[in-house]
Steps between C-alpha positions, in 0.01 A plus 500: 500500500637327190362775274645775720841328500494463119415868456775603741750273322411645158521857632841431656619345173393808302676733743815285495501459120733797424755365750459154352573634153791715619666201668443290186327220688301389198676188375415227247345281771276773640205386291479190717429729796190607308386138472635417154629144505612269216207357307636145519566509875402165653658425837252257650467611861843644583652611826544877477789669685517879514825682588486874449863569410860372500540435873174309532565303180839390628350410837237266349745327266571223749132459583413477132761227452364306800143521370611388153642187661185435701264564206697407186193481279367839600548817296601817681434870446752753632394864497684818593432872480842626389694414181810418705297258708358354179852433375583305817173309471582396144834366615325296769207363297499174308402479131139402569444777758345839430677820609285811495420828676239528773176646361401846616279467808176593327222248550408462131865441403569262789189290428593471133854384579391250764250348258780445247771381739274310744762432771449234768712695752624860519822575691588860590863571592526734800185699582356677200136589543301503177135520614329413172740217421462346847122544492464338157723207598291449814177509301637233265607292804864514400720490814735796551822450693739776607861380527796683653243738642622822652356839591751782533461762768406765245240276335356400836435863595306553178314169519382568856318810380302284258480184714120494491516482118792256485372248754236339274749486210782350706274231642415385149862377483524134596833509682789735583857373530658789694871571523510595869289518814485878452346453154250252647407744779443777247273276293299414811475870583354558153231240569643178353389193692781337700435154357573635151861591587815287507851633576739346247797739483641697210548312172747764384760332722451181295551684172864562585688172479745610236775297334861607540551800273879504536540316171364812326717750686800488271306566180298783653808662652672491161198655331498780756877548488523437875851442630580241771568761769178695437194477727142540372188627672155469343200726555196288418158640402579868548232770475504871409683700765718210607749501214618851594562379856674183384729680255593755765591219739699327227701813425594532868594132517728530196730728699590210730424211264599600144448144377134489611247438219127575502206336322164681516192297406194729483169341594370611160769449231350773282642749754856407402552821302392708800774336705748560220421874516542511879830317472620738229420810708722356774786443257469124520503304173241227465420217265187294434525126552297454181791645302738252656256223410527614138873433508650839588865445590547653844858505625656680799625772262161570340435786747728731693269437796347158558137509386184446700310202360127555442298179475240589237390143424252262665591168656871558575491651848547163669826442314631838614394425858700177476804684362515790743649550846233724657129559423281801571129433439322805363153643543596538866671840514218641288155437648413211271480220756819319406549178304567135565831436677476120483677460166832651612454340844472151353816569302680588822554870438529775763183707462419862579166677468341830597231581759199469267452122472129500583410264212739242646487601866479146641799379300701817567431480875595133504836571336577793727407304813738223394777744400484367145465840328587864564265799516616838365304822540651717226788543256752569774397185684521300178851626433610432858363143514652402165832648607489295820422182307775555245744547786378184676484181289419312821179700550405438138542128567286511814218695334506268200484185712212631714300604192537163329420311823187709562360423155565128551336498844172648370442276201214252473192717444452370145470139615253597775289695254502218243377256766217736597397534135506122459269467800269767363492336159376171644167672545493625140333243277663631180856435623 
């Protein structure tokens, strides 16, 4: 089975290679995915935490900090798959920790890396299934723990078709910390033993205990040339097809709210120029935030029409969420599964999203059930809901309060998970 999987993996990689090259996914750290590690690497027996991308890396930040307190003499490895996730991991890690990319799931590469790193515990954020990695860890008697475990509806449908293949792999994992009862039930349906599952909640709620950003508002408003009477709405993590809808809605809103400003933050900043072109075809001027960061003097008289702001940098979206009056979370009008709404919720912002939130269905349903967010089906609905909010400051206040309260009420998963890991580690002689 291992040989068949390796051959399939290599074949898939060859087929995908042109796409990989076209999307420019080869980066300086990619060689570590092939098993190339620093020659002088000596970590003892570290605890290895894997978080595939930005959201997962942010979610495990609190857990990492808790484990550093519990095991101060232990080195840690943090791996990701994406460069953006790697950047977050580097911000989290301490000087003596090792940040890397997860090796490609080929048995000969995985074995080589595990021999070099020699972890005492492997922690997987959410539910990524890497058969060769899990098998090799099991063979080396290294416990594998899944934290913040979830299985989306779309993934579950696919996994059920291959349940007979997945069952032996999943049961090589020592313990699953599932987000919800539904996630636990899906794991059981896939063949995971009940006594290997704990329900701990969603650690992403714990990642959002932000300081008061109001102290930064004045400087950011000056940089943007925002006047006191102007309102701002932010579109976070937009995808192709959504910007056209958003800009159309914004143009309609300007007829009733000429002082309304818009910030569009594409999920992939390298798409900023595409958004600029769309904006230009609609007769709307736009400006990149990166240019403002370089000191461009933007005053109210710079443009005849007030420009659309395009956030083409990484790491600033949170500040714009804190600054704005209304948030629309992208990836949800296009069929991309949506994005995390907890950041603006924790900051007490009124949140809107589209119908395609299947990657965050539990969180989206929770917010809708508690009337802490608004669902829009299309551009007309988006325009209508924003218009209603702008005309009703009281409704903005109610939505904001419910969102913040909901985040607060669901915190605590990180502490539960840390306690479970501590109990598991008591049975590991090397910790």
